[in-house]
Structures are given as C-alpha cells and as structure tokens.
C-alpha positions in Angstrom: 74.8 -65.4 40.6 78.6 -65.0 41.2 80.8 -68.0 41.9 84.6 -68.4 42.2 86.4 -71.7 41.9 88.8 -71.3 44.8 91.1 -74.1 43.5 91.6 -72.3 40.2 91.6 -68.6 41.4 95.2 -67.2 41.4 94.1 -64.0 43.2 95.4 -61.8 40.4 92.7 -59.2 40.8 92.0 -58.7 37.1 88.3 -59.2 37.6 88.2 -56.5 40.2 90.3 -54.1 38.1 88.1 -54.6 35.1 84.7 -54.3 36.8 83.4 -50.9 35.7 80.5 -51.1 38.2 83.0 -51.5 41.1 80.9 -54.4 42.2 83.9 -56.7 43.1 86.4 -56.8 45.9 88.6 -59.3 47.7 87.1 -60.8 50.9 89.0 -61.9 54.0 90.1 -65.1 52.2 91.6 -63.0 49.3 88.9 -64.3 47.0 86.7 -62.0 44.8 83.2 -61.4 46.0 80.4 -59.4 44.5 77.9 -56.7 45.5 75.0 -57.9 43.3 73.1 -54.6 43.7 75.9 -52.9 41.7 76.4 -55.6 39.0 74.8 -54.9 35.6 75.7 -58.3 34.2 78.3 -57.3 31.6 80.2 -60.6 32.2 83.6 -58.8 32.0 84.8 -60.8 35.1 84.0 -64.1 33.4 85.8 -62.9 30.2 88.9 -61.5 31.8 89.8 -64.2 34.3 92.9 -65.9 32.8 92.3 -69.3 34.5 88.5 -69.5 34.1 87.7 -69.4 37.8 84.6 -67.2 37.6 81.0 -68.0 36.8 78.4 -65.3 36.8 74.7 -64.9 35.9 74.5 -68.6 35.4 77.3 -68.5 32.7 80.3 -70.8 33.1 83.7 -70.1 31.5 83.9 -73.6 29.8 80.9 -72.6 27.7 82.6 -69.5 26.2 84.6 -69.4 23.0 88.3 -68.8 23.0 89.4 -65.4 21.5 91.3 -65.4 18.3 92.9 -62.3 17.0 91.9 -61.5 13.4 94.0 -60.3 10.5 93.5 -56.5 10.6 94.1 -56.2 6.8 91.3 -58.7 6.1 89.0 -56.8 8.5 89.9 -53.5 6.8 89.2 -55.1 3.4 85.8 -56.2 4.6 85.0 -52.6 5.7 86.3 -51.1 2.5 84.4 -53.6 0.3 81.0 -53.0 2.1 78.3 -51.9 -0.4 74.6 -51.2 -0.2 72.9 -53.8 -2.3 69.8 -53.0 -4.3 69.6 -56.1 -6.5 68.6 -59.4 -4.9 67.8 -62.9 -6.0 64.2 -63.7 -5.5 64.7 -66.6 -3.2 65.0 -67.3 0.5 68.4 -67.1 2.2 69.6 -70.4 3.5 68.3 -71.4 6.9 71.9 -71.7 8.1 72.8 -68.1 7.2 69.6 -66.8 8.7 70.3 -68.6 12.0 73.9 -67.4 12.1 72.8 -63.8 11.6 70.2 -64.1 14.4 72.7 -65.7 16.7 75.3 -63.0 16.1 73.0 -60.3 17.3 73.2 -61.6 20.9 76.8 -60.2 21.0 76.2 -56.6 19.8 77.2 -54.0 22.4 74.6 -51.7 24.0 74.8 -48.7 26.2 74.8 -49.6 30.0 74.6 -53.3 28.9 70.9 -52.7 28.3 70.0 -56.0 26.6 66.4 -55.4 25.7 66.6 -54.7 21.9 64.0 -56.4 19.8 64.7 -57.8 16.3 61.8 -58.6 14.0 62.9 -60.7 11.1 61.0 -61.3 7.9 63.0 -64.4 6.8 60.4 -65.8 4.4 60.1 -64.2 0.9 56.3 -64.9 0.8 55.8 -62.9 4.1 58.1 -60.2 2.7 56.0 -60.0 -0.5 52.8 -59.6 1.5 54.4 -56.9 3.6 55.8 -55.2 0.5 52.5 -55.3 -1.4 50.6 -53.8 1.6 53.0 -50.9 2.1 53.3 -50.1 -1.6 49.5 -50.1 -2.0 49.1 -47.8 1.0 51.6 -45.4 -0.5 50.0 -45.4 -4.0 46.6 -44.7 -2.4 48.0 -41.9 -0.3 49.6 -40.3 -3.4 46.6 -40.7 -5.7 43.2 -41.6 -4.1 43.3 -40.3 -0.5 46.2 -37.8 -0.4 48.3 -37.8 2.8 50.5 -34.8 3.2 53.4 -36.6 4.9 53.5 -39.3 2.2 53.2 -36.8 -0.6 56.1 -34.8 0.8 58.2 -38.0 1.1 57.3 -40.0 -2.0 55.7 -37.7 -4.6 59.0 -37.5 -6.6 58.7 -41.3 -6.9 55.1 -41.3 -8.0 55.8 -42.5 -11.6 58.0 -45.3 -10.3 55.3 -46.5 -7.9 52.6 -46.4 -10.6 54.9 -48.4 -12.8 55.0 -51.1 -10.1 58.6 -50.4 -9.0 59.5 -51.5 -5.5 60.9 -48.1 -4.5 61.0 -48.8 -0.7 62.2 -52.4 -0.4 64.3 -52.7 -3.6 63.1 -56.3 -4.2 64.8 -57.6 -1.1 63.6 -61.0 0.0 64.2 -60.3 3.7 64.4 -57.5 6.3 65.2 -57.0 9.9 63.6 -54.3 12.1 65.4 -53.3 15.3 63.4 -51.8 18.1 64.2 -50.5 21.5 62.2 -49.6 24.6 61.3 -45.9 24.6 63.0 -45.5 28.0 66.3 -47.3 27.0 69.3 -45.3 28.2 70.8 -45.2 24.7 67.7 -45.7 22.5 69.0 -43.5 19.7 72.4 -45.3 19.1 72.0 -48.9 20.2 69.9 -49.9 17.1 72.5 -48.3 14.7 75.3 -50.1 16.5 73.5 -53.4 16.2 72.7 -53.0 12.5 76.3 -52.0 11.8 77.5 -55.3 13.3 74.8 -57.2 11.5 75.8 -55.6 8.1 79.5 -56.5 8.3 78.8 -60.0 9.5 76.2 -60.5 6.7 78.6 -59.3 4.1 81.4 -61.6 5.4 79.0 -64.4 4.3 78.2 -62.8 1.0 74.8 -61.7 2.1 73.8 -58.3 0.6 72.4 -55.6 2.9 70.9 -52.1 2.5 70.0 -49.5 5.2 66.4 -48.5 4.5 65.3 -45.1 5.7 62.2 -45.2 3.5 61.0 -48.3 5.3 61.7 -46.7 8.7 59.6 -43.8 7.6 56.7 -46.2 6.7 56.9 -47.8 10.1 56.6 -44.3 11.6 53.4 -43.3 9.8 51.8 -46.7 9.5 51.5 -48.1 13.1 49.8 -51.3 11.9 53.1 -52.3 10.5 54.7 -52.5 14.0 51.7 -54.6 15.1 52.2 -57.0 12.1 55.9 -57.3 13.0 55.0 -58.2 16.7 57.1 -55.3 18.0 56.3 -55.2 21.8 54.3 -52.4 23.3 56.4 -49.6 24.7 59.0 -50.2 22.0 60.0 -47.8 19.2 60.7 -49.3 15.7 64.1 -47.6 15.2 65.5 -48.7 11.9 65.3 -51.2 9.1 67.9 -53.2 7.2 67.1 -55.1 4.0 69.1 -58.2 3.2 69.2 -61.3 0.9 71.2 -63.2 -1.6 72.8 -60.6 -3.9 72.0 -60.6 -7.6 75.1 -58.5 -8.3 78.8 -58.9 -7.5 81.2 -56.0 -6.8 84.7 -56.5 -8.2 86.7 -53.9 -6.3 86.4 -51.3 -3.5 85.5 -47.7 -4.2 87.8 -44.7 -3.8 85.9 -42.3 -1.5 86.8 -38.7 -0.8 88.3 -38.6 2.7 86.5 -37.3 5.6 88.0 -34.5 7.7 89.9 -36.1 10.5 91.8 -33.9 12.9 94.2 -34.7 15.7 93.4 -32.3 18.6 96.3 -30.6 20.1 96.7 -29.3 23.6 95.3 -25.8 23.9 93.1 -23.5 26.0 89.4 -23.5 26.6 87.9 -20.2 25.3 85.0 -18.5 27.0 82.2 -18.5 24.4 79.8 -15.6 24.0 76.1 -16.1 24.3 75.5 -16.3 20.5 78.2 -18.9 20.0 77.0 -20.9 22.9 73.5 -21.0 21.5 74.8 -22.1 18.1 76.6 -25.0 19.7 73.6 -26.0 21.7 71.5 -25.9 18.5 73.9 -27.9 16.4 74.4 -30.5 19.2 70.7 -30.9 19.7 69.7 -30.9 16.0 
C-alpha cells in the first residue's frame, strides 16, 4: 500500500515528521518505509512530499490537485454572507451542481480519519414532494386523529399552519441531504456537523441556498420508516438534515451580529475545586 519512488525521494523526512500515527521511519537505505498496522490511511505522507515521491493506499501523487491559497478576505465574506434560506424555486438544481456537492463531501474531515459517513440525497423534487407529503400527513394525523405525545409536544404550536397546508418542516425545499454515521464511530456526535458545515459553505459559494433542519432530524428520530426509505444502512444513526435548492430570494448584504464572548486565556494557576463545583462542571460538560 506504500510505495516510494527512490529516484525522486530527497530523503527530507517530511513524511515521517508529519505522520501522526508514527507509522513511518527511514530504512537502512535512508528511504521511508511504513508499518501498515499503524497506518490509518490519512494520506498526509502523499500530500506533504514536496517532490511527489510517495504513493499510498493505491493513490498516486500525479492524480492529486495542486494547492492554491485562497484570498482570506473572500473566504471571510463567504462566511459572513451565509444565510439560512427558507424560500426556494420549485425546480431541480442542475445536475452539475448536484454532482459537485456530492463530490466535495469526499474531502470533509472526520475524527480518526473514520471515512464511513453515509449521505442520503434527495436530488429529485418529485421524490422530495413524496417524502414531504408523507411526513406532513403523519404529523397532522398525530396532532388530530391519533395523538402522539412526542409530536404534540414538538409541533402543537404549528397546528394551524399544518392544517393550512404550510410546509413547516421542509420549507418548500426541493432537495435535502441526510448525513448518518455508524453508532460506534469514534466521533459520531461531531463528524456529521463538520460535514454539513463544509457542505453549506461550498453550496452557498455556488449560489445554492441551504437550511439546517432540526425538525426533519426530529422526524427521522420518531419515524424509523423514513431511514428505511432513505436507504440508510443498518447500524447507522441518522444524525442531521440539511435542506437545499435554488434560492427564490437574494440577500443584498451581510448582517451585523452581536459578538460572541471570546476570551484570550492568560497563564494562571489551577484551582482545587470543591465537590459541588466539580459536579456542576461534570453536569454542564455532559449535558
């Protein structure tokens, strides 16, 4: 799985230095060699080699893209101009944009390089409408005909809107993506959010509107047949949902948010906490 082009290798040791798994070392010929049992296939060695001498996991350096440094002001403007869209054109996104969004997801980071996320795309508005109609009918029935406590607690304040035919959950979006992760994944609670954050920024760079959808995530939780419909593998948890599509509204400027509290920590001393304070910290951290 690990090959070094000896004619190209300059013996700089950067691959060894950057191997977080400590799987690389120089052999007697001063050429990097690998302990495959330690390698977790992050491909850092392939990426860091300045002369392209390393191939790993069947990946060759000539098939990688060059790295171009981006304008930080433009990146900041993209972040500042990000909005949650709740108005969409009732049409399919172009196949080109859909394909680019799917392809990008291969590059999102995961904890321990655990590349087993699953992405279920509804990229056809007719399929989305079928999914939408089923969920909305189930909610209305649970609010009116066969009361379900969990749904009443979540949606009762929207009852009038549901009865008026409003799409409270999906906001009329023509598409959605559901990210799932194995229940035993090392970072199951954060990997899906990281992936959708990357997805959202890349989508909005192409003028594709997005919206984080906690209500749809709740529906997946209480309606297990939805995960089956989406072909989510067994042993996977449907973690979160993002709506997306061609926006039917255009924002003209960034907002002016109230700043978060950001503190620079100074060198100090570690205090010995009392039992009550320790329990409070444990509770807040585990909440």
